[in-house]
C-alpha positions in Angstrom: 20.2 18.1 -1.6 17.0 16.3 -2.5 15.4 16.2 -5.9 12.3 18.4 -6.4 9.0 16.6 -6.2 6.0 16.9 -8.4 2.5 15.5 -7.9 1.1 12.9 -10.2 -2.7 12.2 -10.4 -3.6 8.6 -9.7 -0.5 7.6 -7.8 2.0 7.2 -10.7 2.3 5.6 -14.1 -0.1 2.8 -15.1 1.2 -0.7 -14.8 1.8 -2.9 -17.9 -0.3 -5.8 -16.7 -2.8 -7.9 -18.6 -5.0 -8.3 -15.5 -7.8 -5.9 -14.8 -6.7 -2.2 -14.4 -5.8 -1.4 -10.8 -6.6 2.3 -10.4 -7.6 2.5 -6.7 -4.6 3.0 -4.5 -5.0 2.7 -0.7 -3.0 2.3 2.5 -4.4 -0.1 5.1 -3.2 0.3 8.7 -3.9 -2.8 10.6 -3.8 -3.5 14.4 -3.8 -7.3 14.9 -5.6 -9.1 17.6 -4.0 -11.7 20.0 -2.4 -13.5 17.0 -0.2 -11.5 14.5 -1.3 -11.5 10.9 0.6 -13.6 8.3 1.7 -11.0 5.8 3.1 -13.6 3.4 -0.3 -15.4 3.2 -2.2 -12.1 2.8 0.2 -11.0 -0.1 -0.2 -14.4 -1.8 -4.0 -14.4 -1.4 -4.6 -10.8 -2.6 -2.8 -9.5 -5.7 -3.8 -6.0 -4.5 -1.3 -6.2 -1.6 1.9 -4.6 -3.1 4.0 -4.1 0.0 3.9 -3.8 3.7 5.6 -2.6 6.8 5.7 -4.0 10.3 5.3 -1.1 12.6 5.7 -0.2 16.3 3.1 2.3 17.3 -0.6 2.7 16.8 -0.8 0.2 14.0 1.1 -3.1 13.7 1.1 -3.4 9.9 0.8 -1.0 7.0 -0.2 -2.5 3.7 0.1 -0.7 0.3 -2.9 -1.7 -1.8 -3.6 -1.2 -5.5 -7.1 -2.4 -6.1 -9.4 -2.8 -9.2 -12.1 -0.8 -7.4 -14.1 -0.3 -4.2 -15.4 -3.8 -4.2 -12.0 -5.4 -4.1 -11.0 -2.9 -1.3 -14.0 -3.9 0.7 -13.2 -7.6 0.2 -9.6 -7.1 1.5 -10.8 -5.2 4.5 -13.3 -7.9 5.4 -10.6 -10.6 4.9 -8.3 -8.7 7.2 -11.0 -8.7 9.9 -11.6 -12.5 9.4 -7.9 -13.1 9.6 -7.8 -11.6 13.1 -7.3 -7.9 12.7 -8.7 -6.0 15.7 -8.7 -2.7 13.7 -8.4 -1.8 10.0 -8.1 1.8 9.0 -8.0 2.5 5.2 -6.9 5.7 3.6 -7.3 6.3 -0.2 -4.3 7.6 -2.0 -5.2 10.7 -4.0 -1.8 11.7 -5.3 1.7 10.4 -5.0 4.9 12.4 -4.8 7.6 11.4 -7.3 10.9 13.0 -8.4 10.6 15.3 -11.4 12.2 13.8 -14.6 14.2 16.9 -15.1 15.6 16.8 -11.5 19.1 15.7 -10.8 19.5 12.0 -9.8 17.9 11.3 -6.4 19.9 10.4 -3.3 20.4 6.7 -2.9 17.9 5.3 -0.4 18.9 2.4 1.9 16.5 0.0 3.7 15.7 0.7 7.3 17.6 -1.8 9.4 
């Protein structure tokens, strides 16, 4: 049995971070060109890159971004193209599903092998 989910505006609780507020959540799906993109370098260069997945399918990489605003998002998209991305598709996150606090403990999730 899974825990009931509820919608939270803005993608979840605000972060306790002294840096500028990061309120723009986005998902970037990237198809790299002839040379794969270096995720570790991208994550180190841009603090907005929070996590990523290597994919098999239409996109090669999916990045979870939490930006300070539209300008930082545009900067990251341009940097991805300069780094060799053939295609960058960005979706803005409007809401996130999270377990309800009154719900029973969620099922333990394991990493995908």
